N, C-alpha and C positions, 0 to 999 in steps of 0.2 A: 503494501500499499503506500508505503513512504517513495519508494521508487518512481512508482506512478504519478504521485502529487509532485514530485520535482521534475520529473520530465513532462508533465503540463506544463509547469511554470516556466519552462526553457522552450516553450514551440513556438515562440513568436519572435525570436531572435532575428533581426534585422539590421540594416544600416538605414539613415534617412540623411537626406539632402535637401536643398533648396530647389531642384528641379525634381520632375515627378521619378519615383524610386529612388535610386540614392546617388544621383548624378548632380553635378556643382556645375553649371555655366555662366562661368566668370574666367573666361581665359586670356582676355583682352579689354581694355579699356573703350579702345575703338571700337570694337565687334560688340562688345556688350550694350554699347549705345546704340547701334544700330539692330538691336534686338535677338543680339550674338549670331548674325549673319556673318559668312565668310568664304565658304565653299568656291562661290562663285566670282570672289574677289581677291585682287592683291594691295592687301594694306602693310606690309610689310612682314618683318621677321615672324609674325604672329600665324603668319601660314605655315610654319611646323607644326601647329594644331589643326589648323582649319582645313589647309589641303597643299600638302607638300610641293607638289605640281608646279603652283602658282609661283613660288619661289625661283624656279628655273629661270623665269624671266623677271626675276628681280634685275634691275638698274644699277643701283650703287653696289661699290664693292661690299662694302659692311652695314650689316643693319642688327641694333641692338632694341630691346624693349624690355622693359619690368615693370612690374607693379604689383598692386593685391587691391583687397576690399575687405569692408567691415561688412558682416552679415548680422542686423538685428531683425530677430524672428519669433513669432509668437503663435502657438497653435492653441486652441480650445476646445475642450470636451465636454458636451452636454450628454448627461446620461440617460438613455432611452426611456421613456415615460417615468420620469422623475424630476426633480428639481436641481438635481444634484450638478453642479459644473467645476472643473477645473481648468486650469492653464498652465502651459510650460514656462519656465524662468531659467530658459538656458542661455549659457555663455557666448559673450559675442564670437562668431566664425572670422575667422582670418584666410580665407582663400588667396593664394600667390601665384604670380608667373615669371618665368624669366625666358626670354628668347633670344638667341645670337645666330645669325647667316652671315658667311664669308663666300663672295665667287670665288672658286678656285680655278676659273678658265672662262671662258665665253658660254662653254657649254653647261659645267658643273657647278651646283652651289652644295656647300656643304653647312649643316645647322645643327642647334641642338635647342631643344625645350625641356624644361622643366615645369611642370605645373601641378594643380591638384583638382582634377575633375570628379574626384569622388570625396565624400565626407561632411561629416558635420557633428555638431554637437546637440543634443535634444537632453532635457532635463524638466521632470515631473517632479511634485512635490512628495517627499519620502513616504506620506502616507495617504496618497491619493487613492481613489478605489482601484487604480489600474495597476498598482504596485507591483501585483505577482506576475504582469506581464512585463514592466519596463518602471524604473527609477531612474535611471539618466543612464547615455550611452555617449561616447567619444568615438569617433571614426577618424582616422588620417591615413588618406592615400597620396601618396608623392610620385609622379611619372616623371620619369626622364625619357628623352627622345632623340636620339641623334638620328641625323636625316641626310639621305643625297638625294639632290635633284638634277633632274637632266632636261635640258634644253632640245627638244626634239628638231624644232624648229622655230622661227620667229613668233610663232604662234600657239606652239605646243608644248607644255613641260609635263615631265612626270618626276614624280618622288615616291619613296619608298623609305621608312625608319622602322628602327627596333621602339618597343615601349618597355622600360624595365620600370616595375610598379613596387612600390613599398607600401605596404598595407600593416596599421596597426588598430585595433580594438580595444575598449574598456568599457564594459557594462556593468552596471548595478541594478538588481531586483530584489524583493522582498519573496521570503520561504513561508508558507503557512505551516505553522507548528503545531496547532489545534488549542493555542492559548490565547484567549485576548489578552493576558499579561505578559506573553512572551513574545519576541519577533526575533525573526534569522533574516538574513540575506546571504547573497552568492555574489561574487564578481567573478568577472570571466575577462581576461586580459590574455592576447596575444599578438603577433605579429609575423609577416612573410612577405619574400619577395619572389614576383612573378613575372611573367613575361609575354609578350604581343606583338603585336606589329601595326603600322599605319601608311596606309596609300593614298596616295590620290593623282588625278590626272586634270589638268586644266587647258582652257581653249580661250584663247583672244581671238572670237571668229571676226570680230572688226575692231575700229577704235571705240566703237560706241557700247557692243554688247560682249560679255565674256560670261564662260560656263563652266564649273568645276563639278567632280566627284570624287568624293573621299571617303575611306572607308576604316573606320576604326576596328580590331578584330577584338573578339572576347576574350578576355583575361582570367583565367582560373586561381582564384586566390585559395591556396590549401594551407590552412592554419593548421601546424602539427605541432602538438606538446604545448598547446596553450595553458595559461594557470587558471585553475578553479580555486577559489580561496572563499569560504564558507565562515560566518559569523553568527553566533547563535547562541543558545543555552547551552551550559558545559557538559549536562546530562545528555543532550543529542548526539554529542561528539563521537564517531565510530559505531555510532549505532544508526541515527538515519541520516548521517552524512558523514564525509572525511573533513579532517581538518584543511586538507588540500588536496587536490589531485590535478591531472592535465585531461586535455580533450583535444580532439581532432574535428575538424569541420572545413567546409569547402562552401565559398560563395563566388559565382561568377559576377566579373562587372562585363553589361553584354557588349555585343558588337554594334556598332551605329554606322550606317551610311547615309551620307546626306549630300543630296543633290542642290547646288548652291548657282545663281545666276546674278548677274549683275547689269546695269544697263545707264549708260551715261546719257541724261536727255540734253546736257549741253556741258561746257566747260566746267558750270558750277556744281551742277546737281548729278548725284548718282544714285539709282534706286537699287536695292538688292534682295532677294527673296531666297530663302533655304528651305528644303522639306527634308526634314531628319527622321528616319525610320530607325527606333531602337529595338533591338531583338532582345526583348526582354522574355521571352519564351526559353530562354536560355537558364531561367531561374524556374525549375519545377518543384525543387524541394530543399530543405534545408535540414541537414542531420548533423548530429552529434555522437561522437563515439567517446564516452568517457571512460579512462584506466582503471578507476575505482570500482568494485563490483558492488559498492553501497549505491551508486548514482546508475539509473537505468539508462540506455544510450534511447537518443531521442529522433523520431524520424518525422517530420513535418512537411505535408506541401505545400507550395506556395503556388503554382500555376499561373503565373504572369503571362499577361497576353502582350504582343507586339503593340507599339502604338508610334503616333507619329508626332512631329513637333512643327508647325508651320511657323516660319519665321519671316517678318519682313522688315527692313530698314531703309534707311536714306541717309546721305550726308550732302551737306551743302557747304560750299567754299566761301565766306564772306570776302575774304581778301586775303591777302599774301601772310596775314599773322593768325588768323581765326578761322577757323573749322568748325561746324555745329553739324549734329548728328542726333537722330530719332530713330526708335524702333518699336518693334510690339511682336509678341508672340504668343501661340496658344499649344500647351503640352498636356498630351491625355496621360491619362493614368494608366498604367498597366494592372493594378492590383483590383481583383474581381469584387463583387459584394461579399462573398463569404470571407474574405480575407483580410479586410481592411481591421488595422491594430495600430495601437498607440506609438509603437517601433517606428512604423512607417506610415503616418497618417495619410495614404496618397488619395489626392483629389484632382480633379482638372484644373489647371492652374493658367493664369491669364498675366504677362509680364507684358510691362510699360517701362519703355527707356528712354534716355535723351543725354547728351554729353558732348563734348568736344576737345578740340586742342586748341593750344595756343603756342605758335612758334617762337622760340626766344631767340634763334637764330636758324641759317640754313642750314643746322645740322644735329639742333637739338628742340624738340618739343615736349610740352606738358600735357597728357592726356587725363581727361577726367569721365566721369561715367555715373548715371544714378540709374537704380532699377528697384521699380517695385512688382512685388509677385502677389496674387491675390488668389488663394484656394477657394474654388466655387464650392460652397457648403455641402456637406454630403452625410447622409444618413445611413448606417451600415453597421456589420458586425465582424467580429473575429469568430467564425462559429466555433474552431476547436477549444474555445474558453467561455463562449455564451457571453461575449462581451461586446455590447451593442450600444450605439450613441451617434450624436451628431457632432460632427468635426468641422471647424473652420480655421484656418492659417492665412497668414500674412506676413510679409518680410520687406524690409527695407536694406537697400545693399549701396552703398557709394563705395565708389573707388577711384585710384590716381595713380598714374603710373608715367613714365619717361619714354621715350622713343630716341635715339641716337643714330643717324647714318651718316655715312661719308664715302 
């Protein structure tokens, strides 16, 4: 019975981010302020992430870009058929990026990107109604991407790079111990380095129109030998649960296929559109294999659905110093009605963004963006635990960066 209770209490472990599922889309201030478009654009070294094929047509010899964002988020929960409500008090997220690109010759460009496209922090009150599902979680995922791009001709470029992914997770949740006067909790912590690849092709069809296709592969993050630490009444140690043990688990970072287009209406105004297909069906289940025999292994269905993200953006050059940008996107949730849980409170989301750049000189620009994300209210349940309610979410994400090219 104790094993069964503990297995159920772990049944919903997942990761949460500011996009649907657990992706975080803040990989460049220029791109964020244009609705995070970029597969069909050449906006500098950030194409390492958005479409490495575009880098092959880079004009300057060197291009560097780096920056970061602050994520202020809030998720609220209203219990079904009740007046009970709860909301998160999450720490501020700090995603960052760095890109560097160098032309080796007229045909080849070598580049490196370091980004945080997955991860976030989510914290509920320690004693809230869903404490047996989640109290707090922190995910860190850093991706290093060395990339080589090749200019096939003056209009067509191709690029491919490796993705080296370092992931770490730290999670806390309460455990039921059968007494209102007693409390127990479990902490799961682990890290892993995994690998994937990113490739893209870019075509400058005319002076006005460009199109690109980018593919980021699935990455399997296999946590092996993660630490499990229990806190609770002394009488339960070595009976209901061990003082500590190890666990293995696997989480997929989904593949992404993005078709992007850019169109220059005139010398000042550029429009962009991206259609991003996310292969969430890779996330079929989440299983835990515990080292201690006191802890039952846990097999948990997820059955995520593939989704689309629709993105629009615009850039307007006011003068030689100031460029302004704006964008919007609609992000579908991959989470079905029977698997909505407070670890990943998935709902369809709308993102609105704006920003711009100020040219300090002919080499250096300061880039800024502001993104507002609204989760569309959703009422559903996490069926394995019978946890039902209504969720709302919102996030405010300002960012700043620098671009230096010569």
